[in-house]
VEXBA-613906 format. One line per 2 residues: their letters; for each residue x, z, y of N, C-alpha, C. Coordinates in pm, whole numbers, plus 50000, padded with zeros to 5 digits. Atoms other than C-alpha are relative to their C-alpha. Example, Ala and Ser with C-alpha at 12.3 -4.5 7.8 and 13.67 -1.06 7.14 Angstrom:
<pts>
as) 50089:50000:49881:51230:50780:49550:50090:50000:50120 ~ 49918:49994:49881:51367:50714:49894:49923:50073:50109
</pts>
This chain:
<pts>
ms) 50008:50114:49952:25525:54782:77921:50080:50020:50132 ~ 49925:50000:49877:25778:54749:78232:50016:49866:50086
df) 50002:50115:49897:25815:54508:78534:50167:49969:49969 ~ 49887:50035:50030:26123:54269:78459:50099:50029:50098
ls) 49924:49954:49888:26431:54407:78634:49983:50114:50070 ~ 50016:49827:49904:26305:54760:78730:50046:50089:49932
aa) 49917:49874:50059:26475:55082:78658:49921:50027:49868 ~ 50061:49957:50121:26194:55142:78383:50040:49889:49886
wl) 49963:50106:50091:26267:54812:78221:50123:50012:49947 ~ 49873:49996:50036:26640:54827:78221:50027:50142:49889
ea) 49985:49881:50105:26611:55200:78050:49942:49955:49880 ~ 50052:50037:50122:26383:55056:77791:50072:49898:49948
fr) 49907:50094:50054:26577:54754:77735:50096:50031:49924 ~ 49897:49906:50066:26888:54965:77653:49980:50063:49880
aa) 50045:49923:50111:26706:55162:77429:49960:49893:49888 ~ 50026:50074:50099:26571:54890:77240:50116:49899:49952
ad) 49873:50091:50059:26917:54689:77213:50077:50115:49916 ~ 49912:49905:50099:27101:55010:77075:49914:50029:49884
ad) 50051:49971:50129:26820:55061:76841:49988:49873:49878 ~ 50042:50144:50085:26802:54663:76698:50120:49992:49916
pe) 49890:50005:50122:26971:54628:76361:50066:49865:49991 ~ 49951:50167:49982:27011:54237:76433:50085:50009:50111
lr) 49908:50009:49896:27205:54305:76742:50125:50079:49943 ~ 49881:49929:50028:27435:54545:76574:50096:49895:49892
vi) 49928:50105:50090:27501:54272:76309:50077:49879:50068 ~ 49964:50128:49917:27561:53976:76547:50082:50010:50103
gt) 49965:50000:49844:27692:54130:76846:50162:50065:49988 ~ 49865:49926:49998:28044:54290:76690:50115:49938:50063
rs) 49885:50058:49940:28270:54031:76812:49962:49931:50136 ~ 50040:50047:49881:28078:53942:77150:50032:50107:50106
rf) 49957:49926:49888:28229:54027:77471:49960:49900:50125 ~ 50051:50076:49864:28048:53911:77812:49943:50090:50110
rl) 50079:49895:49913:27920:54034:78141:49908:49881:50051 ~ 50085:50091:49952:27589:53866:78215:49918:50041:50111
ll) 50120:49939:49889:27393:53861:78538:49865:49913:50005 ~ 50135:50037:50027:27043:53821:78549:49925:49984:50133
rs) 50045:50007:49868:26862:53704:78860:49851:49927:49978 ~ 50143:50063:49963:26483:53670:78938:49965:50032:50155
gd) 50047:49970:49852:26419:53605:79311:50120:50067:50037 ~ 49909:49898:49965:26607:53884:79481:50054:50066:49924
aq) 49952:49880:50115:26653:54117:79194:50066:49940:49927 ~ 49899:50036:50057:26955:54119:78987:50047:50115:49887
cl) 49918:49887:50076:27094:54301:78702:50140:49960:49915 ~ 49874:50022:50073:27446:54298:78543:50005:50074:49872
iv) 49999:49940:50113:27465:54360:78176:50134:49969:49926 ~ 49863:50043:50042:27812:54429:78009:49985:50028:49862
fd) 49995:50008:50142:27820:54355:77662:50135:50008:49930 ~ 49875:49949:50039:28104:54506:77465:49964:50031:49845
ar) 50071:49959:50138:27975:54487:77076:49865:50055:50019 ~ 50132:49927:49965:27672:54657:77243:49994:49992:50147
is) 49991:49975:49852:27551:54707:77591:50081:50127:50040 ~ 49919:49908:49977:27816:54908:77710:49982:50069:50140
da) 50017:49960:49843:27709:54926:78102:49897:49908:50036 ~ 50092:50084:49952:27406:54788:78261:49938:50039:50149
sl) 50052:49943:49865:27301:54824:78639:49931:49904:50087 ~ 50095:50084:49913:27048:54701:78889:50078:49994:50136
si) 49922:49999:49877:27298:54773:79184:50131:49930:49981 ~ 49849:50076:50028:27548:54487:79203:50032:49949:50144
si) 49929:50036:49885:27789:54435:79477:50041:49854:50013 ~ 49945:50146:49971:27946:54111:79595:50103:49996:49929
dd) 49891:49984:50093:28256:54238:79406:50004:50018:49849 ~ 50002:49976:50154:28126:54284:79060:50019:49852:49943
aw) 49981:50132:50060:28253:54024:78835:49914:49991:49861 ~ 50096:50040:50143:28038:53839:78565:50046:49874:49957
df) 49950:50126:50075:28103:53567:78324:49902:49898:49999 ~ 50095:50102:49983:27774:53372:78340:49870:50063:50024
gl) 50126:49934:49943:27435:53404:78487:49893:49935:49974 ~ 50110:50093:50054:27083:53319:78394:49893:50027:50129
sa) 50095:49987:49864:26847:53268:78723:49885:49895:49991 ~ 50081:50076:49974:26532:53166:78771:49876:50078:50111
sp) 50099:49964:49905:26195:53223:78983:49941:50135:49924 ~ 50081:49905:50065:25997:53550:78913:49849:49918:49933
tt) 50118:50064:50078:25708:53309:78806:50045:49947:49852 ~ 49947:50081:50078:25939:53131:78568:50036:50102:49883
wq) 50004:49870:50067:26040:53477:78415:49880:50051:49929 ~ 50139:49928:50024:25694:53623:78410:49947:49889:49863
rf) 50003:50080:50106:25625:53292:78183:50077:50044:49868 ~ 49893:49980:50087:25916:53353:77992:49965:50134:49896
le) 50019:49884:50049:25825:53705:77919:49878:50032:49916 ~ 50132:49989:50049:25463:53647:77783:50031:50031:49867
st) 49990:49952:50142:25415:53776:77435:49991:49845:49911 ~ 50006:50121:50035:25314:53411:77339:50055:49876:50109
pp) 49988:50054:49911:25473:53202:77603:49974:49835:50016 ~ 50027:50119:50012:25385:52849:77726:50117:49894:49960
rh) 49911:50101:50032:25541:52524:77628:50138:49992:50110 ~ 49889:50009:49922:25898:52483:77760:50058:50123:50094
hh) 49951:49889:49949:25916:52833:77873:50006:50082:49883 ~ 49993:49910:50131:25937:52997:77502:50176:50055:49989
dl) 49857:49992:50020:26322:52998:77530:50111:49982:50097 ~ 49894:50025:49894:26632:53004:77724:50052:49863:50030
fa) 49974:50126:50001:26730:52671:77614:49906:49885:50041 ~ 50105:50108:49943:26390:52495:77661:50017:50027:50174
mw) 50007:50013:49848:26390:52622:78021:50125:49944:50085 ~ 49907:50034:49954:26739:52521:78071:49991:49839:50002
mr) 50008:50124:49986:26652:52172:77994:49866:49937:50073 ~ 50120:50078:49947:26297:52123:78123:49943:50089:50100
vs) 50071:49931:49880:26215:52408:78382:50102:50002:50128 ~ 49891:50049:49891:26371:52291:78728:50076:50110:50043
df) 49933:49896:49926:26428:52647:78870:50053:50085:49922 ~ 49878:49940:50069:26634:52772:78577:50116:49988:50011
rv) 49855:50008:50008:27005:52808:78596:50049:50058:49904 ~ 49882:49938:50062:27283:52885:78404:50134:49961:50072
dg) 49891:50019:49918:27578:52933:78620:50137:50101:49931 ~ 49885:49949:50051:27949:53041:78547:50063:49942:49889
dr) 49918:50032:50098:28131:53012:78232:49879:49948:49896 ~ 50086:50073:50106:27902:52765:78017:50078:50025:49888
rl) 49967:50014:50130:28134:52755:77752:50009:50147:49926 ~ 50050:49870:50062:28134:53152:77698:49864:50022:49954
fm) 50172:49977:50044:27757:53133:77723:49958:49934:49872 ~ 50070:50074:50152:27728:52876:77434:50085:50096:49892
as) 49973:49895:50086:27966:53112:77252:49934:50099:49949 ~ 50065:49864:49998:27790:53415:77298:49836:49952:49984
ar) 50111:50062:49973:27460:53196:77270:49894:50100:49916 ~ 50080:49909:50070:27327:53410:76960:49942:50125:50028
vv) 50016:49875:49948:27361:53735:77108:49905:49981:50133 ~ 50061:50007:49895:27222:53641:77438:49862:49962:49974
rr) 50137:50012:50051:26920:53493:77275:49920:50107:49945 ~ 50081:49883:50049:26860:53808:77099:49975:50097:50113
ls) 50015:49897:49901:26904:54019:77391:49863:49938:50081 ~ 50106:50034:49958:26643:53783:77570:49858:50023:49919
el) 50127:49964:50088:26370:53839:77286:49997:50156:50023 ~ 50048:49837:49969:26418:54217:77344:49955:50020:50128
ar) 50036:49997:49845:26380:54172:77721:49852:49956:49973 ~ 50119:50035:49995:26052:54008:77612:49892:50110:49944
ev) 50076:49899:50086:25936:54273:77366:49984:50125:50093 ~ 50040:49878:49909:25988:54542:77647:49904:49990:50091
vs) 50093:50036:49894:25770:54378:77875:49848:49965:49958 ~ 50143:50033:50055:25487:54249:77637:49990:50022:49875
gp) 50024:49953:50132:25549:54384:77302:50056:49924:49909 ~ 49937:50079:50104:25643:54242:76992:49935:49864:49993
sa) 50039:50149:50004:25612:53876:76955:49884:49985:49887 ~ 50081:50024:50095:25311:53750:76758:50035:49880:49900
rd) 49955:50102:50108:25398:53532:76476:49903:49964:49888 ~ 50058:50012:50112:25210:53368:76200:50046:50055:49882
rh) 49958:49968:50130:25231:53481:75843:50089:49894:49939 ~ 49926:50128:50079:25507:53285:75637:49923:49965:49860
qp) 50063:50053:50113:25395:53079:75341:50065:50091:49889 ~ 49929:49935:50107:25470:53285:75011:50062:49901:49914
gp) 49919:50102:50072:25724:53121:74797:49922:49972:49873 ~ 50084:50026:50106:25632:52947:74462:49992:50105:49904
al) 49971:49892:50099:25600:53156:74139:50110:49991:49938 ~ 49888:49991:50087:25879:53285:73938:50001:49910:49896
gv) 49979:50122:50134:26031:53062:73715:50066:49863:50086 ~ 49925:50112:49960:26183:52698:73731:49894:49923:50088
ep) 50065:50061:49888:26053:52512:74044:49970:49849:49926 ~ 50037:50127:50042:25887:52159:73975:50089:49900:50053
vt) 49923:50063:49900:26166:52017:74182:50140:49930:49905 ~ 49889:50054:50045:26457:51802:74026:50076:49949:50084
gr) 49895:50062:49897:26789:51717:74202:50089:49888:49920 ~ 49915:50086:50076:27000:51428:74077:50107:49935:50134
yl) 49927:50080:49919:27299:51231:74226:50005:49840:49971 ~ 50001:50159:50021:27299:50843:74285:50129:49965:50076
wl) 49862:50055:49949:27646:50659:74337:49933:49872:50051 ~ 50047:50115:49921:27573:50405:74587:50108:49926:50100
ef) 49904:50074:49945:27790:50132:74742:49923:49926:50129 ~ 50066:50032:49876:27722:50066:75104:50111:49938:50095
eg) 49886:50045:49875:27939:49833:75357:50112:50027:49928 ~ 49836:49975:50043:28239:49839:75120:50033:50129:49949
rr) 49966:49837:50023:28238:50232:75058:49916:50049:49905 ~ 50083:49919:50103:28114:50433:74763:49961:50119:50058
yr) 50039:49852:49935:27890:50729:74835:49922:50070:49877 ~ 50081:49957:50085:27773:50973:74604:49892:50093:50095
vy) 50132:49952:49945:27417:51085:74716:49894:50096:49934 ~ 50074:49908:50093:27227:51379:74629:49852:49996:50070
ye) 50151:49993:49948:26833:51390:74651:49955:50076:49904 ~ 50102:49899:50081:26550:51599:74507:49865:49920:50000
ea) 50151:50042:49970:26212:51489:74429:49880:50089:49921 ~ 50115:49937:50077:25869:51628:74279:49876:49908:50036
gt) 50115:50071:49999:25537:51483:74214:49997:49884:49947 ~ 50017:50133:50044:25388:51149:74110:49906:49917:50075
gr) 50064:50114:49929:25225:50843:74270:50090:49936:50108 ~ 49948:50094:49917:25320:50643:74567:50113:50067:50054
pl) 49901:49930:49973:25667:50727:74688:49982:50034:50162 ~ 50006:49963:49837:25689:50914:75015:50170:50070:50022
ll) 49869:49985:50000:26067:50912:75121:50016:50093:50126 ~ 50008:49907:49880:26152:51222:75357:50128:49995:50047
lh) 49853:50005:49903:26463:51218:75611:49983:50093:50101 ~ 49984:49897:49930:26593:51508:75743:50047:49990:50138
ta) 49986:50002:49873:26689:51611:76095:50178:49996:50027 ~ 49876:50016:49990:27059:51599:76249:50052:50128:49958
ga) 49918:49855:50030:27308:51846:76123:49938:50075:49883 ~ 50084:49894:50084:27054:51968:75844:50037:49922:49835
ds) 50021:50072:50135:26968:51831:75471:49870:50022:49957 ~ 50123:50017:50097:26710:51787:75216:49934:50130:50010
rq) 50060:49879:50000:26656:52150:75203:49884:50047:50087 ~ 50124:49990:49890:26418:52130:75504:49871:49959:49912
fm) 50122:50053:50075:26160:51976:75243:49973:50093:49898 ~ 50015:49910:50148:26174:52268:75003:49863:50013:49968
hm) 50120:49979:49963:25839:52353:75112:49882:49904:49937 ~ 50070:50118:50049:25680:52011:75086:50029:49956:49845
ln) 49986:50060:50128:25847:51917:74734:49937:50143:49886 ~ 50026:49900:50101:25684:52257:74590:49862:50010:50067
da) 50128:49984:49971:25346:52202:74733:49916:49901:49908 ~ 50070:50064:50087:25106:52119:74456:49905:49894:50047
dl) 50097:50095:49916:24838:51932:74685:50079:49856:50006 ~ 49936:50118:49972:25100:51677:74792:50077:49923:49868
aa) 49967:50052:50137:25280:51651:74452:49912:49943:49916 ~ 50097:50064:50060:24944:51558:74293:49975:49846:50036
rw) 50039:50132:49935:24923:51240:74519:50107:49918:49998 ~ 49884:50062:49939:25292:51150:74622:50120:50041:49908
rl) 49843:49955:50071:25628:51122:74459:50093:50016:50137 ~ 49954:49985:49898:25796:51302:74717:50175:50015:49966
ia) 49830:50015:50025:26184:51209:74755:50053:50048:50141 ~ 49895:49978:49890:26447:51374:74987:50141:49992:49994
fd) 49847:50023:50035:26806:51293:75003:50078:50040:50132 ~ 49894:49957:49878:27115:51434:75204:50064:49860:50024
lp) 49920:50124:49930:27249:51153:75436:50149:50044:49944 ~ 49835:49968:50028:27649:51119:75340:50039:50096:50142
rh) 49938:49908:49898:27826:51428:75516:49928:50110:50007 ~ 50088:49910:49980:27523:51631:75475:49956:50092:49882
gr) 50029:49936:50112:27422:51903:75253:50102:49976:49889 ~ 49891:50014:50147:27554:51797:74877:50016:49854:50000
sm) 49936:50139:50025:27627:51429:74948:50121:50011:50070 ~ 49882:49984:49954:27985:51413:75009:50057:49883:50097
pp) 49962:50113:49907:28147:51208:75276:50070:49882:49921 ~ 49950:50105:50070:28302:50850:75175:50164:50057:50013
eg) 49874:50015:50014:28673:50833:75054:50052:49973:50160 ~ 49943:50049:49884:28912:50838:75381:49937:50081:50120
ww) 50057:49939:49885:28670:51056:75596:50083:50085:50103 ~ 49926:49910:49925:28941:51298:75709:50098:49919:50086
qe) 49914:50084:49882:29113:50997:75904:49888:49929:50131 ~ 50094:50039:49918:28799:50906:76122:49910:50130:50064
ey) 50115:49923:49941:28546:51077:76363:49889:49923:49989 ~ 50102:50049:50023:28218:51095:76258:49901:49981:50125
hl) 50111:50037:49921:27938:50890:76479:49910:49944:49913 ~ 50114:50051:50036:27608:50820:76320:49944:49884:50109
tt) 50051:50107:49943:27490:50461:76435:49862:49969:49963 ~ 50151:50045:50065:27135:50307:76398:50024:49915:49903
df) 49973:50075:50098:27288:50029:76211:50032:50072:49883 ~ 49972:49948:50138:27440:50244:75936:49863:50088:49942
ya) 50111:49909:50059:27161:50496:75942:49884:49917:49946 ~ 50120:50082:50036:26885:50215:75907:50037:49938:49851
gf) 49940:50057:50111:27103:50043:75648:49998:50050:49877 ~ 49961:49888:50093:27193:50329:75447:49865:50033:49949
ta) 50133:49923:50044:26819:50460:75413:49927:49897:49918 ~ 50055:50121:50065:26706:50094:75313:50066:49961:49862
af) 49915:49978:50121:26992:50088:75051:49981:50095:49924 ~ 50019:49906:50121:26896:50408:74906:49842:49996:49947
at) 50134:50045:50052:26531:50305:74871:50005:49903:49930 ~ 49987:50120:50079:26622:49982:74724:50053:50028:49863
al) 49916:49932:50123:26858:50151:74463:49896:50062:49917 ~ 50116:49930:50062:26557:50367:74351:49877:49943:49976
gl) 50109:50054:50048:26324:50117:74339:49855:50027:50092 ~ 50118:49946:49921:26106:50243:74627:49913:49891:50066
qg) 50104:50110:49917:25916:49931:74719:49866:50049:50041 ~ 50122:49934:49931:25625:49984:74934:49995:50125:50026
ti) 50024:49850:49968:25711:50356:75020:49970:50034:50142 ~ 50017:49951:49886:25605:50556:75296:50121:50065:50046
al) 49869:49914:49967:25914:50681:75522:49945:50096:50093 ~ 50009:49888:49911:25874:51031:75677:50096:50048:50061
gc) 49877:49943:49935:26134:51131:75911:49987:50108:50133 ~ 50003:49932:49890:26203:51425:76155:50097:50009:50082
sm) 49895:50026:49889:26391:51412:76482:50080:49891:50000 ~ 49957:50153:49999:26653:51159:76433:49960:49952:49886
gg) 50042:50070:50108:26503:51100:76092:49827:49932:50052 ~ 50124:50058:49924:26160:51037:76325:50041:49880:50068
ei) 49962:50116:49925:26370:50805:76540:50043:49889:49903 ~ 49928:50098:50105:26539:50594:76236:49863:49955:49933
vl) 50128:50064:50054:26181:50528:76078:49937:49885:50083 ~ 50047:50111:49915:26099:50335:76394:50083:49880:49978
el) 49923:50118:50047:26389:50111:76311:49958:49946:49873 ~ 50044:50037:50141:26280:50108:75948:49890:49884:50021
al) 50130:50082:49958:25950:49953:76080:50024:49875:50051 ~ 49942:50111:49924:26121:49707:76284:50068:49921:49903
rr) 49907:50067:50046:26360:49577:76049:49953:49969:49836 ~ 50028:50017:50142:26228:49628:75696:49844:50053:49955
pd) 50173:49982:50062:25824:49625:75668:49993:49948:49864 ~ 49995:50055:50143:25898:49423:75357:50021:50117:49884
lf) 49941:49894:50112:26043:49752:75204:49903:50129:50030 ~ 50071:49894:49958:25841:50019:75393:49840:49981:50053
aa) 50144:50028:50007:25449:50020:75387:49967:50066:50106 ~ 50047:49947:49906:25418:50248:75665:50106:50128:50031
vv) 49914:49917:49957:25620:50507:75871:49934:50135:50074 ~ 50057:49893:49917:25537:50870:76006:50144:50052:50075
gc) 49877:49944:49938:25784:50990:76268:49947:50132:50072 ~ 50019:49857:49915:25784:51376:76363:50107:50031:50086
es) 49892:49970:49881:25935:51451:76676:50053:49869:50047 ~ 49920:50149:49988:26006:51081:76739:49959:49943:50127
ad) 50007:50078:49880:26045:50876:77036:50094:49880:49992 ~ 49912:50080:50009:26209:50580:77116:50137:49983:50085
rv) 49880:49943:49932:26452:50725:77335:50003:50143:50049 ~ 50005:49829:49933:26540:51103:77405:50147:50015:50035
ag) 49853:49974:49944:26847:51169:77634:49973:50156:50050 ~ 49957:49858:49988:27007:51494:77712:50022:50083:49936
rr) 49984:49890:50105:27072:51634:77411:50153:50006:49939 ~ 49867:49974:50046:27433:51570:77388:50094:50083:50108
is) 49887:49940:49923:27686:51819:77491:50104:50038:49931 ~ 49868:49971:50055:28029:51918:77436:50022:50140:49905
wt) 49972:49867:50039:27983:52283:77347:49960:49996:49862 ~ 50016:49986:50140:27859:52198:76986:50084:49973:49902
hh) 49884:50035:50083:28183:52084:76875:50132:50028:50089 ~ 49885:49983:49898:28440:52263:77086:50081:50104:49909
pe) 49907:49886:50064:28760:52468:76956:49988:50161:50027 ~ 49999:49851:49984:28653:52775:77145:49872:50039:49975
vn) 50104:49966:50047:28309:52773:77013:49948:50002:49861 ~ 50028:50016:50147:28191:52855:76660:49841:49924:49989
es) 50106:50094:49999:27943:52576:76598:49917:50046:49891 ~ 50101:49935:50096:27822:52762:76292:49891:50108:50049
ea) 50100:49939:49926:27653:52972:76534:49961:49981:50105 ~ 50079:50055:49850:27601:52813:76850:49925:49873:49996
vp) 50115:50077:49991:27416:52521:76707:49893:50080:49956 ~ 50121:49960:50067:27183:52695:76515:49933:50110:50092
aw) 50069:49937:49895:27133:52921:76802:49947:49891:50124 ~ 50066:50091:49905:27065:52625:77028:49900:49932:49935
vd) 50105:50076:50057:26826:52443:76810:49889:50101:49973 ~ 50096:49898:50017:26649:52781:76734:49897:50012:50109
gl) 50113:50009:49899:26476:52744:77063:49918:49880:50010 ~ 50096:50090:50030:26307:52443:76943:49878:50037:49925
va) 50080:49974:50070:26110:52632:76707:49882:50055:50093 ~ 50106:49955:49910:25741:52731:76851:50014:50153:49974
pr) 49987:49864:49987:25699:53084:76947:49921:50098:49886 ~ 50094:49959:50083:25423:53155:76677:50040:49982:49843
sp) 49943:50048:50142:25624:53000:76379:50015:50111:49925 ~ 49952:49887:50079:25679:53257:76093:50126:50017:50011
el) 49849:49952:49962:25991:53470:76132:50076:49947:49886 ~ 49908:50021:50125:26117:53392:75767:50033:49848:50007
hr) 49994:50143:49994:26075:53007:75814:50077:49965:50127 ~ 49932:50002:49883:26217:53030:76161:50162:50031:49961
re) 49878:49958:50045:26527:53182:76008:50069:49913:49868 ~ 49948:50091:50093:26533:52950:75724:50065:49870:50068
tw) 49963:50109:49920:26565:52669:75987:50145:50042:50054 ~ 49840:49946:49949:26877:52873:76142:50085:49996:49894
wi) 49919:49995:50115:27045:52919:75791:50044:49879:49999 ~ 49946:50108:50071:27046:52555:75704:50067:49960:50106
ys) 49911:50082:49895:27191:52455:76070:50130:50090:49980 ~ 49873:49941:49990:27462:52714:76031:50100:49941:49869
qa) 49897:50050:50106:27609:52525:75716:50037:49864:49999 ~ 49952:50136:49964:27681:52186:75854:50157:49990:49969
ga) 49843:50029:49980:28026:52052:75810:50065:49949:50153 ~ 49945:50010:49890:28252:52048:76115:49974:49871:50075
av) 50044:50129:49886:28128:51788:76400:49895:49915:49933 ~ 50121:50086:50042:27838:51642:76173:49888:50020:50109
fn) 50142:49986:49900:27555:51793:76406:50057:49929:50118 ~ 49950:50074:49896:27772:51649:76694:49978:49827:49985
gd) 49995:50152:49995:27806:51300:76537:49842:49954:49968 ~ 50149:50033:49975:27428:51289:76470:49950:50025:50122
id) 50020:50033:49852:27361:51343:76828:50026:49902:50085 ~ 49963:50124:49943:27557:51080:76914:49875:49892:49999
fy) 50112:50089:50016:27282:50879:76749:49882:50024:50079 ~ 50135:49992:49956:26981:51067:76834:49983:49971:50161
st) 50012:50002:49876:27061:51104:77195:50069:49885:50090 ~ 49898:50102:49933:27334:50821:77278:49947:49843:49948
dw) 50012:50139:50050:27323:50532:77054:49875:49939:49973 ~ 50123:50034:50035:26966:50544:76973:49899:49969:50126
na) 50112:50036:49887:26732:50355:77248:49933:49863:49959 ~ 50077:50095:50044:26464:50141:77145:49885:49932:50074
qd) 50128:50031:49915:26232:50102:77444:49975:49871:50025 ~ 50030:50149:49972:26269:49733:77484:50014:49945:49865
rv) 49979:50083:50110:26247:49675:77116:49869:50056:49928 ~ 50110:49919:50097:25959:49907:76946:49875:49896:50029
gg) 50116:50114:49985:25709:49641:77099:50000:49934:49896 ~ 49995:50116:50108:25811:49414:76822:49973:50057:49861
id) 50042:49954:50114:25700:49650:76547:49867:49912:49969 ~ 50134:50058:50054:25402:49484:76357:49944:50102:49902
ts) 50061:49899:50083:25183:49760:76263:49886:49956:49904 ~ 50069:50079:50115:24969:49543:76060:50079:49992:49867
ac) 49883:49997:50120:25254:49515:75831:50055:50164:49970 ~ 49980:49860:50011:25359:49872:75879:49970:50099:50104
pv) 50067:49896:49881:25157:50127:76054:50104:50095:50049 ~ 49910:49889:49934:25335:50363:76266:49913:50133:50063
hl) 50052:49905:49989:25216:50716:76293:50102:50101:50061 ~ 49898:49921:49966:25399:50957:76515:49915:50160:50035
mt) 50056:49869:49984:25342:51354:76507:50096:50097:50070 ~ 49940:49937:49918:25483:51573:76772:49906:50122:50042
gd) 50053:49882:49975:25455:51936:76833:49998:50037:50143 ~ 50014:49992:49833:25362:52068:77179:50124:50092:50061
yd) 49896:49928:49956:25636:52317:77193:50134:49939:49963 ~ 49869:50090:49983:25915:52059:77120:50046:49969:50143
ys) 49950:50062:49886:26123:52038:77439:50101:49909:50010 ~ 49915:50098:50005:26370:51793:77324:49904:49864:49967
ct) 50077:50113:50019:26136:51514:77194:49870:50056:50050 ~ 50122:49959:49926:25828:51593:77410:49877:49915:49959
le) 50125:50059:50025:25440:51500:77366:50017:49875:50088 ~ 49982:50095:49898:25522:51293:77678:50083:49866:49932
ls) 49908:50120:50036:25814:51075:77538:49913:49948:49867 ~ 50060:50072:50126:25618:51036:77201:49872:49906:50039
qa) 50104:50076:49943:25317:50923:77389:50032:49856:50051 ~ 49933:50108:49947:25533:50663:77581:50012:49916:49916
tv) 49957:50072:50118:25650:50536:77268:49879:49927:49937 ~ 50129:50059:50075:25328:50477:77116:49916:49908:50077
er) 50036:50099:49912:25196:50299:77414:50091:49877:50001 ~ 49928:50143:50020:25466:50032:77357:50009:49958:49892
ip) 49987:50050:50131:25401:49990:76997:49836:49965:49978 ~ 50130:50057:50010:25063:49787:76975:49936:50057:49852
ga) 50052:49925:50113:24852:50006:76721:50042:50115:49985 ~ 49966:49872:50045:25051:50291:76678:49932:50119:50050
rl) 50093:49868:49968:24894:50643:76677:50086:50097:50010 ~ 49948:49878:49969:24984:50961:76825:49918:50120:49936
hp) 50083:49859:50043:24895:51320:76651:50059:50121:50029 ~ 49924:49837:49937:24993:51634:76867:49947:50079:49884
mp) 49971:49895:50101:25068:51909:76665:49987:50131:50083 ~ 50024:49887:49905:24929:52212:76888:50073:50131:49895
gl) 49937:49910:50080:25172:52536:76787:50094:49977:49936 ~ 49885:50024:50061:25438:52359:76649:50113:49960:50083
gh) 49876:50031:49915:25810:52276:76773:50068:49902:49949 ~ 49934:50106:50033:26076:52040:76685:50027:49999:49850
fp) 49997:49965:50161:26081:52162:76297:49890:49993:49936 ~ 50119:49971:50052:25736:52140:76188:50000:49997:49842
it) 49991:50001:50120:25820:52072:75844:50065:50138:49929 ~ 49917:49869:50053:26063:52388:75790:49942:50132:50076
en) 50032:49882:49899:25908:52624:76084:49872:50062:49946 ~ 50124:49944:50024:25573:52662:75972:49903:49900:49902
pp) 50036:50102:50109:25487:52456:75636:49835:49981:50009 ~ 50170:50023:50023:25099:52553:75609:49944:49938:50124
lf) 50077:50054:49895:25017:52472:75980:50040:49821:50000 ~ 49930:50125:49997:25233:52133:75945:49928:49912:49870
kq) 50077:50090:50082:25040:52032:75630:49858:49977:50038 ~ 50131:50037:49930:24685:52084:75808:50028:49865:50075
yl) 49972:50118:49886:24833:51811:76059:50021:49895:49906 ~ 49971:50105:50086:24974:51595:75787:49924:49921:49912
lp) 50097:50022:50090:24714:51552:75539:49915:49895:50031 ~ 50070:50098:49920:24478:51370:75750:50065:49875:50034
vl) 49928:50124:49976:24748:51120:75850:50048:49921:49871 ~ 49963:50060:50124:24857:51060:75483:49857:49939:49951
de) 50134:50059:50036:24484:51005:75417:49960:49850:50080 ~ 50027:50096:49916:24451:50757:75706:50095:49864:49976
ie) 49904:50108:50053:24766:50565:75571:49924:49944:49875 ~ 50050:50039:50136:24605:50548:75208:49891:49908:50045
ea) 50110:50076:49994:24275:50424:75344:50024:49866:50067 ~ 49993:50125:49926:24418:50144:75578:50066:49915:49883
sk) 49950:50073:50115:24624:50034:75257:49900:49932:49910 ~ 50099:50050:50072:24326:50006:75058:49912:49894:50069
rs) 50100:50116:49946:24135:49779:75323:50091:49899:50000 ~ 49923:50110:49965:24437:49563:75355:50025:49929:49858
t) 49976:50083:50137:24448:49472:74959:49881:49950:49957
</pts>
């Protein structure tokens, strides 16, 4: 255990980086000069497929590409084995911690984000030891899963769409809506959960341009921007086409936002909504580097969103989240964020939701620095009768990052919805 930016820390940090198998794989094409600052202390790290040079003695003439700066207190919190909320990742601090700065060439920083984040994890391990993570959920038994996948041809607003969806279980329909830039694979653990499948008909579909749902004809002639009207209308059209009257809609992130719109527009179709990491307005998530000709978005985007995962989430499930995000079509994540953080703003409308007709439940992880607990709480306060269910130990992707822990939080919410439904009939 060594003090950050001390000579002993630097020696141990270089040794850890040299021995790290992940860094050897991901760092082969990375070249940058990183300046770290903690108060008056600073360190220059030269990365050229590996740490080729590192020095604590920096002169005013030393060149650097980008720098990460924070107070010693902020770095101390970041370097804890289990950091506090908003201090667990570089991107979390960049958005939510006032004294953390990214200086210099931010384009190169985003292009190098995967490597820089791995270096930051190694820096933490040198100070505090290996990160303590929960054990991952074992996969289903060998053999064929109880999950079926099908395609639905759907016409919406004069265009034809081939929509992929998966389902499992029997009972009342539970429609599952994925996050921005992802697809229905995020729900693979829920779909394989025997307890859920015994009570619910679980259905997860890929929004057009996502996963295995193709874009409409002529997609190559238009720039993709997801809008509230399209998202809400298409989701309702899908539910109608499958005859899912009286279904429960459960969405996460942008899916958690749109369920609020569904509660507003279609209480006749949706009997209740559950918004995970949901708020009526989430600003500040739109940045140009997520679709830029000099940034590989298949690495930059998952590296960016990986910081939204809670620090104790199992490593395997964290990496599953990363992998799904590495496979989105060009500009799809960027177009989804246009909805998530720009087009979507229902602060002046959510008060019109009739929760006696369509109950609203918001579930938010305390480590989510994008849609924070505070944002979800403010949204609930604007919706008479809505309920907030905090999820300690989870981040922005509770469904994928820690399925067993999410299940513990979800089952009581579903029980509450069922009990309310019985009382109203």
